[in-house]
TIGUVEX-991760 format. One line per field, with one value per residue (C-alpha): residue number from 1; x, y, z; residue in one letter. Coordinates in steps of 0.2 Angstrom, whole numbers, plus 5000, padded with zeros to 4 digits. Example, Ala and Ser with C-alpha at 12.3 -4.5 7.8 and 13.67 -1.06 7.14 Angstrom:
BEGIN
num = c(1/2)
xx = c(5062/5068)
yy = c(4978/4995)
zz = c(5039/5036)
residuo = c(A/S)
//
This chain:
BEGIN
num = c(1/2/3/4/5/6/7/8/9/10/11/12/13/14/15/16/17/18/19/20/21/22/23/24/25/26/27/28/29/30/31/32/33/34/35/36/37/38/39/40/41/42/43/44/45/46/47/48/49/50/51/52/53/54/55/56/57/58/59/60/61/62/63/64/65/66/67/68/69/70/71/72/73/74/75/76/77/78/79/80/81/82/83/84/85/86/87/88/89/90/91/92/93/94/95/96/97/98/99/100/101/102/103/104/105/106/107/108/109/110/111/112/113/114/115/116/117/118/119/120/121)
xx = c(4995/4999/4993/5005/5003/5001/5016/5013/5023/5023/5026/5029/5041/5040/5052/5044/5027/5035/5045/5030/5019/5032/5034/5015/5013/5028/5022/5006/5015/5015/5030/5034/5044/5046/5050/5052/5044/5035/5050/5058/5041/5040/5057/5052/5035/5043/5055/5043/5028/5023/5017/4999/4995/5002/5000/5004/5003/4997/5009/5027/5042/5048/5042/5025/5013/5003/4988/4999/5008/4992/4986/5002/5002/4984/4988/5002/4993/4974/4970/4982/4975/4979/4977/4979/4982/4983/4982/4979/4968/4951/4945/4927/4928/4915/4928/4941/4944/4939/4951/4956/4954/4956/4962/4963/4977/4979/4973/4974/4984/4969/4960/4975/4975/4956/4959/4973/4962/4947/4958/4966/4950)
yy = c(4897/4915/4921/4930/4949/4955/4961/4978/4986/5005/5014/5033/5045/5057/5051/5059/5052/5035/5034/5040/5027/5013/5018/5017/5000/4993/4999/4989/4973/4973/4968/4983/4985/5001/5008/5026/5022/5009/5002/4998/4991/4979/4972/4969/4962/4950/4944/4943/4932/4935/4953/4954/4973/4986/5004/5016/5034/5038/5053/5047/5049/5034/5024/5021/5029/5021/5017/5007/4999/4993/4986/4977/4970/4964/4956/4946/4942/4945/4942/4955/4970/4987/5004/5019/5037/5054/5072/5077/5064/5060/5043/5036/5021/5012/5013/5003/4985/4973/4972/4990/5005/5023/5035/5053/5063/5069/5053/5048/5033/5026/5026/5017/5004/5001/4999/4986/4977/4977/4970/4956/4951)
zz = c(5090/5085/5069/5057/5056/5038/5028/5021/5007/5008/4991/4994/4987/5001/5015/5030/5025/5021/5038/5049/5041/5043/5062/5065/5056/5065/5082/5080/5074/5055/5045/5034/5018/5010/4992/4986/4969/4959/4951/4968/4974/4959/4963/4981/4976/4964/4978/4992/4990/5008/5005/5009/5007/4995/5001/4987/4983/4965/4961/4961/4950/4940/4925/4933/4945/4959/4949/4936/4950/4958/4941/4938/4956/4955/4938/4946/4962/4961/4979/4986/4996/4989/4997/4986/4992/4985/4990/4972/4964/4970/4965/4966/4977/4965/4951/4961/4959/4973/4988/4985/4997/4992/5006/5002/5009/5022/5031/5049/5054/5062/5045/5037/5051/5049/5030/5033/5045/5033/5019/5030/5040)
residuo = c(X/X/X/X/X/X/X/X/X/X/X/X/X/X/X/X/X/X/X/X/X/X/X/X/X/X/X/X/X/X/X/X/X/X/X/X/X/X/X/X/X/X/X/X/X/X/X/X/X/X/X/X/X/X/X/X/X/X/X/X/X/X/X/X/X/X/X/X/X/X/X/X/X/X/X/X/X/X/X/X/X/X/X/X/X/X/X/X/X/X/X/X/X/X/X/X/X/X/X/X/X/X/X/X/X/X/X/X/X/X/X/X/X/X/X/X/X/X/X/X/X)
//
């Protein structure tokens, strides 16, 4: 029996970064959804109970940033894996909730894949 690959929601307002990340994840077999901001992400998240991982940038336009998005998603579904990235903010990993990984930008796609693997293992 084949195991289901994780469903990953990418939340990134920079189209080039979003598309290249989407390509890498789809290449290795993940199902990928994308949102340009946290508001779009919340709509997708509420309509897709199969999302396993949310990968979000912190700094985005819209009504909320990536940190608030992560908090709201975690409140709705406590077991979801969350990966937060930023090129501006540097977070102490000890301050992050469980099942949350911080990837400082620029990150290599191998580090992202490792983080997804760790959160879904």
